[in-house]
N, C-alpha and C positions, 0 to 999 in steps of 0.2 A: 178820845183824842180830838177834842174840839180846839182847833187852832184857827188863826185868822186865814190861813191858806185853804181851809176846808171849802170855802165858797168857790174856789177855783178848781176843785176836784170834781169832775163829772161822775155821775152815777154809772154803774155798769149797765151795759145793754145786753149782757149775756150772763145773767145770774146763775143759770143752770150748768154752764160749762166754762171752759177756759180757766183763767186765774180764779175768778170769784167762785165758780162751781167747785173747783179743786179745794179751795180754802174752806168752803162750806162742808165739803165731805170730811175734812180733817177736824174742823171745830164743831161740827154738828149744829145744834140749835143755838149756839152762842153767837147770835147775829151781830152783837156789838163787836166781838172779836173779828168776825169776817169783814165787817164794814171798816173797822180800824185797819185791818191788813190791806184792804183795797185802797183806802186813802193813802196809807203809807207807801204802798207799792207804786201808785200813780205818781206820787210826789218824788220818790227816789228814781224811778225810771225816767221821768221827765228831766230831772236834774242831771242824771248821769249821761243821758243821751242828748242833752241840750235841746230838747223839744218841748212843745207846749203840753200841759197836762192832758188835754183832750186827745192829743196824738199818742201819748203814753197809754191812755185808756183804750184806744183802738187796738194797740198792740196786745195789751193784757186781755182784751175781750176776744182776741183771735186765737188761732190754733197754737201759736207760739206761747200764748199766755198759760196754757195748760202745762207745757214742759218747763216753763219758767217757774211756775208754782210748785211743780214736783221737786225741782232742785232746791227751792227755798224750804219746803217742808222736810226734805232730807236733812238739811242743816238744823232745822228746828228740832226734829226728832233726835238729833245728835247732841242737843243741849245748847245750841246757839239761841240767842234772843232773836225775835222776828226782825227787828230793825237791823241787827248785824247780818242775819242771813240774807235779807233783801239787798243790803249793800254788797255783800260778798258775791252773790249771784249776778247782780248787775255789773259789778266790776269784771267778773269772769266773762260775761257775755259781751263786754266792750272790747275784749281782746280775743279775736278768733284764734283758734288753735291752728288753723291752716288758711291758706289764701282762698279756699273754696267756701269758707264759712262767712256768714254775714255778721257784722258787729250789731250790738244792741241798737245803736242809732239807725243802722240800715234796716233792721227789722221793724223799727217803729215807722220809718219812712215807707216801707213795704206795706204795712198795715194801713197807713193813711192812703196810699195809692189804691189799694184794694177797696177801701171804703168809698173813695171817690168814683170808682168804676161802677159801684152798685147803685149809685144815685141816678 
């Protein structure tokens, strides 16, 4: 997946866990598929949450990234294409089921704030 936007997609900083690690557990040694999934996820989460790609990467590298990846893989295993699964899950996370849940955009902001505190 070499596109012009790839240069704006930051590399994972948590390859063993969170979104990237979960994808690696699913795809195994197919590093190209894992990296393609990462780039696509960062792009879609950034677009859907209207945040910068690096902020989407913070979200995917954090604790929520693992759960996000689990939901994406549930759909992939059910026969959805990865792109469609990422869009579906992102869309679902944009609409909280109750007033107590955070939207995808709020979770991205939360990940950004947590990263800022660690500096």
